[in-house]
C-alpha positions as CSV (number, residue, x, y, z in Angstrom):
1,M,30.4,64.8,-14.1
2,I,32.9,62.1,-15.4
3,R,34.2,61.7,-11.8
4,R,30.6,60.8,-10.7
5,K,30.2,58.2,-13.4
6,N,33.6,56.4,-12.6
7,R,32.2,56.1,-9.1
8,F,29.1,54.4,-10.1
9,V,31.2,52.1,-12.5
10,E,33.6,51.5,-9.5
11,L,30.6,50.4,-7.1
12,L,28.9,48.4,-9.8
13,K,32.1,46.2,-10.6
14,P,32.0,44.3,-7.4
15,L,28.3,44.4,-6.9
16,S,28.3,42.5,-10.2
17,I,30.8,40.1,-9.1
18,V,29.0,39.4,-5.8
19,L,25.8,39.1,-7.6
20,L,27.5,36.8,-10.2
21,L,28.6,34.6,-7.4
22,F,25.5,34.5,-5.6
23,S,23.5,33.3,-8.7
24,I,26.2,30.6,-9.4
25,F,26.1,29.4,-6.0
26,G,22.4,29.5,-5.8
27,T,22.0,27.6,-9.2
28,V,24.4,24.8,-7.6
29,W,22.4,24.8,-4.4
30,L,19.0,24.3,-6.3
31,R,20.4,21.9,-8.6
32,S,21.7,19.7,-5.8
33,G,18.4,20.0,-4.0
34,I,16.7,18.6,-7.3
35,V,19.1,15.7,-7.5
36,S,18.7,14.7,-3.9
37,L,14.8,14.8,-4.4
38,E,15.4,12.7,-7.5
39,Y,17.2,10.0,-5.5
40,R,14.6,10.1,-2.7
41,L,12.1,9.6,-5.7
42,S,13.9,6.6,-7.0
43,R,14.0,4.9,-3.2
44,L,10.4,5.4,-2.9
45,E,9.5,4.0,-6.3
46,N,11.5,0.9,-5.4
47,K,9.9,0.7,-2.1
48,K,6.6,0.9,-4.0
49,K,7.3,-2.0,-6.3
50,E,8.7,-4.3,-3.4
51,L,5.5,-3.6,-1.5
52,M,3.4,-4.3,-4.5
53,R,5.3,-7.5,-5.0
54,D,4.8,-8.4,-1.2
55,T,1.2,-7.7,-1.8
56,K,0.5,-10.0,-4.5
57,V,2.6,-12.6,-2.7
58,M,0.1,-12.4,0.4
59,L,-2.7,-12.3,-1.9
60,A,-1.7,-15.4,-3.5
61,E,-0.7,-17.1,0.0
62,R,-4.3,-15.8,1.3
63,A,-6.0,-17.3,-1.6
64,S,-4.1,-20.7,-1.2
65,L,-5.0,-20.7,2.5
66,L,-8.4,-20.1,1.9
67,S,-9.4,-22.4,-0.9
68,V,-11.9,-25.2,-0.5
69,E,-9.2,-28.1,-1.7
70,R,-7.2,-27.2,1.5
71,F,-10.1,-27.3,3.8
72,E,-11.2,-30.6,2.3
73,K,-7.8,-31.9,2.8
74,V,-7.1,-30.6,6.4
75,A,-10.8,-31.9,7.3
76,M,-10.2,-35.4,5.9
77,D,-6.7,-36.0,7.4
78,G,-7.3,-36.7,10.8
79,T,-9.9,-34.4,12.3
80,G,-12.6,-36.8,11.8
81,F,-14.6,-34.4,9.7
82,T,-16.9,-35.9,6.9
83,F,-19.3,-34.2,4.5
84,P,-22.9,-34.8,5.8
85,D,-25.2,-36.9,4.0
86,R,-28.4,-35.3,2.7
87,V,-30.1,-37.2,5.4
88,K,-28.2,-35.2,8.3
89,V,-29.0,-31.9,7.3
90,V,-30.6,-29.5,10.0
91,F,-33.1,-26.9,8.5
92,V,-33.4,-23.6,10.3
93,K,-36.6,-21.9,9.9
94,K,-37.2,-18.3,10.6
95,A,-40.4,-17.3,11.7
96,N,-40.6,-13.6,12.8
97,E,-37.8,-10.9,13.7
98,Q,-38.8,-10.8,17.3
99,E,-39.4,-14.9,17.8
100,P,-36.0,-16.9,18.4
101,R,-35.2,-19.3,15.5
102,K,-36.4,-22.9,15.7
103,T,-34.4,-25.9,14.8
104,A,-35.3,-29.6,14.3
105,L,-34.2,-33.0,13.0
106,L,-36.7,-34.5,10.9
107,T,-37.3,-38.0,12.4
108,R,-39.7,-40.6,10.8
109,G,-41.7,-42.6,12.6
110,K,-42.2,-40.6,16.0
């Protein structure tokens, strides 16, 4: 009986050493995976900040390009556009959905 117990202990020692080595290497492997994921996450967060900054810059540029003052400046600078007088306004009247729309310049004296 004592001999049998010794055999079990002799088999248990190398098995426990192998199990200990596997657990150590497994822990190191998992930790390195976590660290690499943290680095990836950091890079993605930096990219997100950069893209948000670019979005804000583009929205500001869009607002400046679509501003009324810019249209007025471009129209007055050499294209010959002017704001219409109230006399030169054309009214469009809508009759029914099926009929075409009619336009007319209101002229006086005819």
